[in-house]
N, C-alpha and C positions, 0 to 999 in steps of 0.2 A: 662431738659437737654441742655445746651448750644453744639453746634459745637465742641467749644473748647475741653469741658471735653468729648467729645465723641473721638474726637483726640487724646487726651492723652491719653485716656483708650485704645483706638485701637492699638494704636505705642507698650504702654507698653505690650499689650497683644500679637504682634507681636513675640516674645520670643515664645508664646505658639503654633505658626506656625512650629518655627524651631525645638522646643521640637517634635511635631507630626512628621512631615517629619524626623529628624534625627532618633527616635524610630522607623521608622515603613520601610524607604527604604533600610533595612538590607535582606526586607522578601525577596525582588526580586534578590538578591544576593548571600543569603546563602547558596543555593544549589552548584551555580556555586564557590566559595570560598571552600566549603568543598572538591569538587572532586578536583580544580584546588592544593591546596597544601595537597592532601591527609589526612586531619584531621579526628581522629577518634571521635566517639558520642562524648565523652567526651571533648576534645580539641575543637571540632567544638560547644558546648554548652558554655566554657567558652569564645572562641572568640564571639558568638554573644551578648553574655551576658554583654560583656566587657564592655561594652557605661553603662549598667545599673549598674555596679560596681563604675563607676564613677559617674554617678547620686547620688549611696549611698552617697560617699564623697561629694560631691557636695552638697547635701542635707543637711548631718551633718554639714558642717561647713556653709554652706549659710548665717546663721543669722548673722556671724561676720561680712562680710564686709556690709552688709546690714546696721548693726545697724554702723559701724566705718566709713566708707566711706559714706553713703548714699543710697537710692534707685537707684536715678539718674545714680550714678556712677557704680552703679554694674550691673545695665541692660546692660552699656554701655560695662563693659567686657565681659559680656555674649555672647553678638556679635560677640566679639573679639574670643572669644572660640570656636564659631561654624564653623567662618571662618576657624580659622587654622584646627580643626579636617576635613572638608569639603574636602579642597585642601591634607590635610596628607592620609585622607581615599583612596581618587580616586589614588594615587600614591603609595601606598604602598608595596614593593617588596615581602614581604615576611609577615609572619605570628603574628610575635610579633612585628613589626612595624603596623602592623594594628590594633592589640589590644592597644596599644598607642595610634593612632590617635582618634579610636573610646574611648577609657576611656576617653579623653580631651572634646570630645565633650560630651561625659554622665557627666562632670563636669558643664559644661553649661547647659543643661538639667537640673541639681539637684538645682543647683541658682536659676534658673529659676523659678522652683515651689515653691522656697522662696520668693523671690524678686517679681515677679510680681503679682499675686493676693492681695500681700501684699501693693504692693503701690496702687492698683487700690483701695482696698478697704480703702485706708486712703485720697485719694479725693473725692471719691464720696460720693455724698449726700444719707441717708439711704433709700430714696425712689428709686433710682434708684442703688442702689450698689449689689443686685444680679445680674440685667441685665448687670451692666458693670463688675462685675468681672466674671461674665461667661463666656464675649468677651476670657479670656485665654483658657478656653473649648473651646470653638469654632473656635478659632485659634488652638488649638491643633488637632480638628477633620478635620480640613480643609488641614492642614498640614499633615496630614492623607493621606487623599484623593489625595491630587496632589502627595503625595508619589507614592501611588498607580499607579496613572496615568501614573506620570513621568514614572516607573519602566515598564509600560505595551509600552509605547511609545518607550523607548530606547531598551527595552529586543531583539535580534536578529540584531542589527544594527551594530556590529561590534563583534569582538572575545575579545575587552573588554570592552564590554557593561558595566558591571559592575561597571565599574571604573569610567564612566560617572554617572550611578544611584548614588553612592556614593556624586561623585564630585562636580554636579549642583547646591548640596546646599550653594556653596558657593555665588552665587548671591544675594539669598533673605537673607543671613546673614549679607551682605555688606550692603543692603539698611536700614535693621533692626537699624545695628548700627550707622549709621547716622543720621536715624529719631531721636534716643534717646537723640541725641544732645540737640533738640529744648524743650523737656520736662523740668518742672519746677521741684524742690524738693517737694516731700512730705510733706505738712505744720503741719502734726504731729510729723513730724519724727525732723522738724524744731524747733519746740516748746519743745518735750520730751528731745531729745539728744544736743541740739544745743542751745536753750530757744534765738533761733532768730524769736521774735513775729514779728516783723515787717514787715521780708521775708514771714511768714508764712501767715500773715493777708492779704498782697498782693495777695497771691496764693487763701486765700479761697474766696475773690473779684473777681476773673478771674474765677473761679469755679460757685461763686453764684452773679451775677450781682445785683442780685435783692437785696441780702441781706443789711442790713443797719451796719455801722460802729458800733453802739452800739452792735447789735448781734454778729456782729462778734466778737468782743471785750469779750464778755460772753464767746463764744464757746470756746476762745482761753484761758480764764482763767480756764474754767472748766477741760480742755487737761491740763494745765499746773498743776491744782490743783492734779488732778489724779496722775501725773507723779510723784509729790512728795510723794504720800501719802506712807506709809511704806509698804504695801502690795506690791505696784507696784517696790517699789526700792528693795525691799528684792530680795531671792533667787526662782530661777524660780522653781525648783522641791521643793514643798512645798506643807502642806495639803490644804492650803487658793485657789491653783490652780488644786487640784486635779481633779476637775471636769470637766473643759474644758481639761485638758491632757489628761483624759482617754476618753474623745469627739475624740480626735483627732487621737489617735492612733487607736482606734476602729475603724472608718471611713475607715482611710486608711488601716489598715489590712483587712477588707470587702473587701475595692475597690478593692485590688490584689485576693484576694481569691473567688472571682467570675472567674479567667481567664482568665480576659478579655488581659492583655499584652501577655499573653502564645496564645491566638487568633490572636492578630494582627500581632504578630512575624511570626509564622509559619500560616499563612492564607492559602498561596497558597499550604503547606504539607497537611494542614488538609483536604482541598479539594481533593487531588489527595489520600487520602486514599478513598475517595468514588467512584476510578475509573474515574476523570476527568483528563484530559492532561494536560502536565506541562502551555501552552497556555491556555487554558481555564480555568484552574486553577488562574491563575494570574489574568485573566478577571473578575474571579468571584469575587478576592480580590478588584476588584474596585468597586464592590458593596456593600463590606462592608464600603467602604469610602463614598460612595453615602447616605447610609441607617445612618451612623455616625452622617453627616452633617447636614440632614435633620431632623434627631429628637433630636440632639442639637438646630438646630433654636426652636422646639418645646419646651424644656427643658427652654430655654433661655424666651420663651412667658411666660410661667408658673411658672418661679420661683419666682418672684414677686408678682404675684399673690393668687398660692395656696399655697406658702413657701415651704420652705427646706424640712421640712420633709413631707410633704405629696408626694412630687417629690421620696421620697427615698420608701414611701411605693410602689409608684407604679414602681417604680425598679426593686423593691424585689420580687414581684409578677410574674413581667417578667422574670425575671432572672429563678425563681425557673422552669417555665415552661418551658421554651425555653432549659433550660437544661437538664430537665428532659426527654424531646419530643427527644433531640437530644443523649442522652444515649440509649434511648428507640429505637432508629434508626440504632444506629449502633449494639445493641445486636443482634436488629433483622434481619439486614440487607437491612433494606427500607433505601439506601443510598441515596435515593432521595429526601427524608426529610429536609437532613441534612443541604443544602444551607439555607433553608428559616428556619431551627432552628435557623442557626447561624446570620442570618439578625435580627431573633426576639430579640435574645441575645444582637446583638449590639445596636438596637433599644432602649431596656432596660435599657443597661448601659449607653446613651447617654442621655433620658429624667431623669432618676436617681440620681446615684453616679456619672456620667461623668458630670452633669451638678453643681453640688451642694459641692461634695469634696474641691475643691479649695476655692471657694466662703465660705462655712461653717467654713473650717480652720482660715481663715483671719478673721472672724467675732469674734470668742470666745476667744481670749485671751486679755488683755490690752496693751495697746500702749505702754509701755518700756518693755513688754514680747512679742511684738506680732511674732518678726522674728524668736527668739525662739520656739516659737509653730509652727509656720510656717515651720521651720526647722526641729522638731519632727515630725507633722503629714506629713510631703515630705519623711523625711528619713524611714519612717516606711514604707510609701507604695511604696518606690522603692529596699530598702532591701529583701521584698517579692516579688517584680517583679526581679528582679536578680536573687533568688532563682527559682522561677517558669521558667523562663525564660533557667535559667543552667541545670534544671533537665527534662525540657520538653521534649526533646526527648527521654530522656533516657526512663522518664515516658511511653510512647506511643510505644515504646519497648517494655519494660518490663510488660505493661496491655494492655488490650485491650481497646480501645479508649472510649466506653461504660462506662468502670470503672472509668476513669479519670473527665467524663463530670457529671458521678454519684456524685463523689466527690466536683466537685465545687458547684452541685443541694443544696448539704446537705449542705453546709456553706451558701447558700444565705438561707435557711430554718432559720439558727440561725442570721444572718442578719436580716432578720423580724422579730424576736424576741426582738432584741436589738434596732431596732426603736421604738419599741411600748413601750419599760420598760424605756429608758433612752435616746431617741434624743429629746432635746428641738426644740423650733422655733424660730428662730432669725429674718424673714422677716419684715422689716420696722423700726426696732427697731435702733436709734443713736450706734455707736461702745461704747460711753461711757456708754449706758445706759444697754448694754449687760455687759459691763465690769463691774460695781456696780452689777448686779446680778449673774455674776457666780465666782464672788470672792469669796463667802463661799463658803460650802461645798456641798450645796443642788442643784441639776441642775436646770437650768431656765425651768419650763414647759409651756406648752401651754396653 
């Protein structure tokens, strides 16, 4: 792995840092906003989920700019969306303006979950693809941690501290946007969408300096041949692609039905249900960010060693145990156990779904349909995230918290069955080999 390749991957993955920061920074401000504008539980849930609804739209349309204008150009525009959203959110005078600003940031998040993992997967060699594409998830959890820390540091510093919590995102957004200008375009996009073989060869040569001209030419010809194939130039919604389509939908579906976004968005509120004070609950949320970061490191170290399927197994078992114990703790009033269960839940997510999802979706579709496939998986992820975030305040009001966590536990039992019966292993396989295997009706097996 060359330093240049790592830098390009890391720069693209910084979209994930802004994704994580933008998604979670609202947790430190949500109660203040509800009180400031006297919001009902329904309007409050809508305001908190507005970024997620923007993310839904961004993920649905993200394949269009990614294919039309290229991966690099799309990444630059993502940074600008984050920048506008951060400044506007911090200055919002009332709830409608606030919702619009958060919606714009959500557009950036949604498009980033299409463009960034896709870009990294297309420039990375097969042997390093899991770790490099996993940098996107690492930056998500790093952004989450920094958001929790930033909220804890800013809280109580002024009557308008919540505005600073939201506005500071403008600084990393500006840095990320500037860095994106030095990225090369994806060689696979150059071949499949522009037929610019010389430019693609130059990028491949910079990615793998030891590769010979003949090896690069053969790779380009293979990519070009697959791009011309009638399967890959046909419709996305086709029987030949039903296996990757179903896999992308289900991995995203189960990711959110674990309850991960509800926990991240409402972490301080969940801890307050156990009797912790507001400041202590905010500090406990920093522990979530640290746990997420540490175990994401573990997941990145393991993903190209044990494989994607094995990590999903580990995460599923961790989900079931931690969520089951959390439900039991709420039912029995053993509230002291809840923080440990939440931390274990975060660790299970970081090693399993958190590390795997964006890597896996970016691997399983043909080059010509990769952006559409990434958009499908991302949109599924964010639709369910938005629904859960919108209704979570009402859920914990209408039902005892134990029942909510028991529901999430049951869904993770279903995920375990899905991993066993359907999930293939893609570790160490070139994208074109995965494409040729999954283009038929039968899924790739280990």
